[in-house]
C-alpha positions in Angstrom: 0.1 16.2 30.1 -0.8 12.7 28.7 -3.3 14.3 26.2 -0.3 16.7 24.8 1.5 13.9 24.5 -1.1 11.4 22.5 -1.4 15.1 20.3 2.0 15.1 19.3 2.3 11.7 18.7 -0.8 11.9 16.3 0.2 14.9 14.6 3.5 13.2 13.6 2.0 10.5 12.6 -0.2 12.6 10.3 2.4 14.4 8.6 1.3 16.3 5.1 3.6 15.3 2.5 5.2 17.9 0.2 4.3 17.6 -3.7 8.0 16.8 -3.8 7.5 14.0 -1.9 4.3 12.5 -3.4 6.2 12.7 -6.7 9.4 11.1 -5.3 7.3 8.0 -3.8 4.9 7.8 -7.1 8.1 7.4 -9.4 9.7 5.1 -7.3 6.7 2.8 -7.2 5.3 3.3 -10.7 6.8 0.2 -12.3 5.2 -1.9 -9.6 1.4 -0.6 -10.4 -0.6 -3.4 -11.8 -1.5 -3.0 -15.7 1.1 -0.2 -15.9 3.8 -1.2 -18.9 7.2 -1.5 -17.4 9.3 0.2 -20.2 7.1 3.2 -20.1 7.3 3.4 -16.2 10.9 2.9 -16.4 11.4 5.4 -19.1 9.0 8.0 -17.2 10.7 7.2 -13.7 14.1 8.1 -15.4 12.9 11.0 -16.6 11.7 12.4 -13.4 15.0 11.3 -11.5 16.8 13.3 -14.0 14.9 16.2 -13.8 14.0 16.3 -17.6 10.1 15.3 -17.1 9.0 17.6 -19.6 6.0 17.1 -22.3 8.6 16.9 -25.0 11.0 14.5 -23.5 8.1 12.4 -22.6 6.6 12.2 -26.4 10.3 11.6 -27.6 10.4 8.6 -25.0 7.2 7.4 -26.3 8.0 7.6 -29.5 11.4 5.7 -29.2 9.6 3.0 -27.5 7.2 2.8 -30.3 10.0 2.4 -32.5 11.8 -0.2 -30.5 9.0 -2.5 -30.3 8.2 -2.1 -34.2 5.1 0.1 -34.0 5.9 3.2 -36.4 2.8 5.2 -35.5 
């Protein structure tokens, strides 16, 4: 019986996260990743949280950030 109890604890500790859980965790922590621009990280996290993380919206956000920083490219 002891072995079965240990097995259950091990299985609970090794729970596999869903893709959504992994993404949720990533976007919660993105701004704290070393060498990641905070403005870009926050913009991406906001798009993700609002369900608007698409290639078009990311491109628009990056262009907006470039314009705000004085880089017209």
